[in-house]
C-alpha positions in Angstrom: 114.6 -86.0 97.0 111.1 -85.9 95.6 110.0 -89.2 97.3 111.5 -87.9 100.6 109.4 -84.7 100.3 106.2 -86.6 99.6 106.9 -89.2 102.4 107.6 -86.4 104.9 104.4 -84.6 104.1 102.2 -87.8 104.2 103.9 -89.2 107.4 104.5 -85.9 109.2 101.3 -84.1 108.3 101.3 -80.5 109.5 104.7 -81.0 111.3 106.1 -82.3 108.0 104.9 -79.1 106.2 106.3 -76.9 109.0 109.7 -78.7 108.8 109.9 -78.6 105.0 109.0 -74.9 104.8 111.8 -74.1 107.2 114.2 -76.1 105.1 112.8 -74.5 101.9 113.9 -71.1 103.2 117.2 -72.2 104.7 118.0 -74.4 101.7 116.2 -72.8 98.8 116.4 -75.7 96.2 113.3 -77.2 98.0 110.5 -75.1 96.4 107.6 -73.8 98.5 105.4 -74.1 95.4 105.8 -77.9 95.6 105.4 -78.2 99.4 102.3 -76.0 99.7 100.9 -77.3 96.4 101.1 -80.9 97.7 99.6 -79.8 101.0 96.7 -78.2 99.1 96.2 -81.4 97.1 95.9 -83.3 100.4 93.3 -80.8 101.6 91.3 -81.4 98.4 91.5 -85.1 99.0 90.2 -84.6 102.5 93.5 -85.7 104.2 94.3 -82.2 105.7 92.5 -79.1 106.9 93.2 -75.9 105.0 93.5 -73.6 108.1 96.1 -75.8 109.8 98.0 -76.3 106.6 98.3 -72.5 106.2 99.3 -72.1 109.9 102.1 -74.7 109.5 103.3 -73.4 106.2 103.3 -69.7 107.3 105.1 -70.5 110.6 107.7 -72.6 108.8 108.3 -69.9 106.2 108.7 -67.2 108.9 111.1 -69.3 111.1 113.2 -70.2 108.0 113.5 -66.6 106.9 114.2 -65.5 110.5 117.3 -67.8 110.4 118.8 -65.8 107.6 117.7 -62.5 109.2 119.7 -63.5 112.3 122.7 -64.5 110.2 122.7 -61.1 108.6 122.0 -59.3 111.9 125.0 -61.0 113.6 127.3 -60.7 110.6 126.7 -57.0 110.1 127.3 -54.7 107.1 131.0 -54.1 107.8 132.0 -57.8 107.6 130.1 -58.5 104.4 132.4 -56.8 101.8 135.2 -59.4 102.0 132.7 -62.2 101.6 131.0 -60.6 98.6 134.4 -59.9 97.0 135.4 -63.5 97.4 132.2 -65.5 97.0 129.8 -63.1 95.3 130.2 -65.0 92.0 128.2 -67.9 93.4 125.3 -65.7 94.3 125.8 -63.6 91.1 126.2 -60.6 93.3 128.7 -57.7 93.5 129.3 -55.0 96.1 127.4 -52.3 94.2 124.3 -54.5 94.4 124.8 -54.6 98.2 125.1 -50.9 98.4 121.9 -50.5 96.4 120.1 -52.8 98.8 121.4 -50.8 101.7 119.9 -47.6 100.2 116.6 -49.4 99.5 116.3 -50.8 103.0 117.0 -47.4 104.5 113.8 -46.1 102.9 111.4 -49.1 102.3 112.7 -52.0 104.4 109.4 -53.5 105.5 107.7 -53.0 102.1 110.6 -54.7 100.4 110.4 -57.7 102.7 106.6 -58.0 102.1 106.7 -57.6 98.3 109.7 -59.9 97.8 107.7 -62.8 99.4 105.9 -63.1 96.1 109.1 -63.2 93.9 110.4 -66.8 93.6 114.0 -65.8 93.0 114.2 -63.4 96.0 111.9 -64.8 98.7 114.6 -66.2 100.9 117.5 -64.0 99.7 115.8 -60.9 101.0 116.0 -62.0 104.6 119.8 -61.8 104.7 120.1 -58.2 103.7 117.1 -57.3 106.0 119.3 -58.5 108.9 122.5 -57.0 107.5 121.0 -53.5 107.1 119.2 -53.8 110.5 115.7 -53.1 109.0 114.2 -50.2 110.8 117.1 -49.5 113.1 117.5 -45.8 112.8 114.7 -44.6 115.0 116.0 -46.2 118.3 119.6 -46.8 117.6 120.7 -44.0 120.1 118.8 -45.6 123.0 121.0 -47.6 125.4 118.7 -48.2 128.3 116.6 -51.3 128.8 113.4 -49.8 127.3 115.4 -48.5 124.3 116.8 -52.0 123.7 113.4 -53.5 123.9 112.1 -51.0 121.4 115.0 -51.7 119.2 114.2 -55.4 119.1 110.5 -54.8 118.5 111.3 -52.3 115.8 113.8 -54.5 113.9 113.0 -58.2 114.6 109.3 -57.6 115.2 108.6 -55.7 112.0 110.6 -58.2 110.0 108.6 -61.1 111.4 105.3 -59.4 110.9 105.8 -58.4 107.3 107.4 -61.8 106.5 104.5 -63.7 108.0 101.9 -61.4 106.2 103.5 -61.9 102.8 104.1 -65.6 103.4 100.5 -66.2 104.4 99.1 -64.6 101.2 101.6 -66.5 99.0 100.8 -69.8 100.8 97.0 -69.2 100.4 97.6 -68.9 96.6 99.7 -72.1 96.4 97.5 -74.1 98.8 94.3 -73.3 97.0 95.8 -74.1 93.6 96.7 -77.5 95.0 93.3 -77.8 96.6 91.4 -77.5 93.3 93.7 -80.0 91.7 93.1 -82.4 94.6 89.3 -82.0 94.3 89.3 -82.5 90.6 91.6 -85.5 90.3 91.5 -86.9 93.9 93.8 -90.0 94.2 94.6 -90.1 90.5 96.9 -87.1 90.9 99.3 -89.0 93.2 101.0 -90.9 90.4 101.9 -87.6 88.8 103.3 -85.9 91.9 106.7 -87.6 91.8 107.5 -86.8 88.2 106.2 -83.2 88.6 108.3 -82.7 91.7 111.4 -84.0 89.8 110.7 -81.5 87.0 110.6 -78.7 89.5 114.0 -79.6 91.0 115.6 -80.0 87.6 114.1 -76.7 86.4 115.5 -74.8 89.4 118.9 -76.3 88.9 119.0 -75.4 85.2 117.9 -71.8 85.9 120.6 -71.4 88.5 123.3 -72.8 86.3 122.2 -70.6 83.4 122.3 -67.6 85.6 125.8 -68.5 87.0 127.3 -69.2 83.5 125.9 -66.1 81.9 126.4 -63.6 84.8 129.3 -61.1 84.4 130.3 -58.5 87.0 129.8 -54.9 85.9 132.8 -53.6 87.8 
């Protein structure tokens, strides 16, 4: 896995970063810290440009999050309860958590999406409830004409994309510049440590998930 990530970044360049950031948000075990950190290292080594790295990383993050937003939007709140009751254990989630999210999104939807972009455990997960609870849907939900439907799309999808992209850009800047300074300091010498460091990241994520899964107990 680690060699595949490194090879895709080096061979695919900005398109590789874009593809990996989509996958990172659709399939979270691939961490964005690793992807953008390596991209920043390549900038520090003079092999990439920072502005295009940030464009590719932010677009990939936004597209990947939009996938889960659409899944939630199509699924809808009413169809969610049977799934949570049956499979919630694997996401360490129960129905009262979903109801709490519904209440939060009703008041602070766009703020939640923006802030959660900086929380490693919730960056991707927040996109699904944003779609489920139709972020920002109240204002235009009674309109059935064409203009009302357009306003509805702009109000829900548009605001989600805007706040996701804004939060993702800030987070990617932090990750990319951390890698950039490493790349400048150690140049080509750092390459021999990237593979082992990436492996440690993957193993750490797996251990944290298993610990959470084993120790989690429903409150109901």
